[in-house]
N, C-alpha and C positions, 0 to 999 in steps of 0.2 A: 439063603443067607439070612433073610429076615426070620425064618422059622427057627434057625439056630439061636439067634439072639433072644427070641421069645422063650425058647426052651431053657436057655441059660439063666434068663431072668427069673423064670418060674422056679427052677431048681434052687437058685440062691434064696428066693423068698421062702421056699419050703425047707431049706436047710440041707439039701443034698450036696451042695457045693459050698466051699468056704466063702464067706462074704468078701466082697471086692476090697473092703478096707482092711487089709491084713496088717498085723503088727509087724513092723520091721525092726531088726536089731542090727547093731554095728558089729562087723567082724573084720579082722585083718585079712588082706589078700596075699600076704607074705609074712614070713617070720619077722617079728619086731623084738629085738633083744633089749634087756634091761639097760637103761641109760640112753637109748635112742629116742630122739624126738619123733613123735607121731605126725606124719604128714597126710594131707588129704588123699593123695594117690595111693596110700597104703591101706585104705579102708573101703569097705563095701557095705551096702545095706542089703540084708537078705531077710526073707520072711521067717518069722518065728514058727517053728514046726511043732513045738510042744508047749504045754503049759508050764510056767516056771513056779517053783515053790516060793521064791522071793523075787517078784518082778522088779523091785527097785534096785536089785543087785547087778544089773547089766545096763549097757548104754543103748539108747534108742536114737540119739542125735549125734551125728558125725562131728558136729562142731564142738561137742563136749570133750572130744579126744584130741582134736587138732591142736598142735602146739604143746601138748602135755608130753611128759617123758615117761616111758614105760618103766615100772619098778619091778617087773618080772617078765619072763618070756611070754609073748603073745603069739599064739599059733594061728595059722591061716584057717579060716572057716569056723573058728571057735568064738563064742560070744566073749566080749571084753568085760570082765568084772569091774565095777566102779572103783574098787580099791587097788587096782593093778596099775594105776597111773599116779603121777604127782606133777605139780607145777615145775617148770624149769627153774633151776637155781639161778638167782641173780647175783649171789655172792658166793665166792669159793674160798676155802681155807687158805690162809697164807697170803691172800691178795689184799692190797690196800683198799679201804672203803672210806667214804666220807661219813662222818658221824655228826649228827645234828641234834642239838638240844634247843627246843623252842618252848617258851612259856611266856604267854602274854606278848609283850613287845620285845622281849629278850631272845636273841638268836645267837647261838654259839656253834661254830663248826670246827672240828678237828679231823686229823687223819688217824685212822685206826687200822689194825690188821685183823681181818676176820679169822676166828679160830674154828669156825664151822661153816658148812654150806648152808644156804638158806634161800627160800623162795619168798615172794612178797607175802607179808603178813606173819611170817614165822619169827620166833624169838631166837636169836643167836648170841654167842659170846664173842666179844671183841676186845682186843688189847690196845690200849693207848700207845701209839708209836713213840711218843716222847717219854712217858713216865713208866710204861710197862704195866699200869693198872688194868686189871681185867674187869669188864662189866658186861651187862646184857642190854640188848636193844632189839627193836623190831625192824625187819627189812622192809623198806618201802618199795613201791613200784618202779622208782627210778634207780634202784640199786644202792641207795644210801641207807644208813641205819639211824633210826630215831631213838633217842633215849629220853627218859623223863626223870624228874626228881623222885628220889625214893624216900 
């Protein structure tokens, strides 16, 4: 037993065996379709078997994918490209949203109707429910839309 450990350690030092600190990548363990939210139980970490031409183009941390929404079909055992996911939409088209204008001590809130889907930080178009005027605002983390003076 001890001789095997010594041989394995020597081989690793000499480069005959891959180093113990292998690079792990995130892969789905089942098909994830576009529009589905990615859950922790749908992901596995597997050793990277080949050198990548663009190492920044795939996921290495499972937490980067959890809670995101697939924007294309993700196949089991295949690496997940970073551009194949998006944040979950907080605002859906046709749904009422709270629109807030804040400048200094002035705060104004109205109800609007979202004309586009949007995740936190994205700019979307909104229609004022009372006047019908269409304007743009930024989706906030709480699902409201912030507008500013133009």
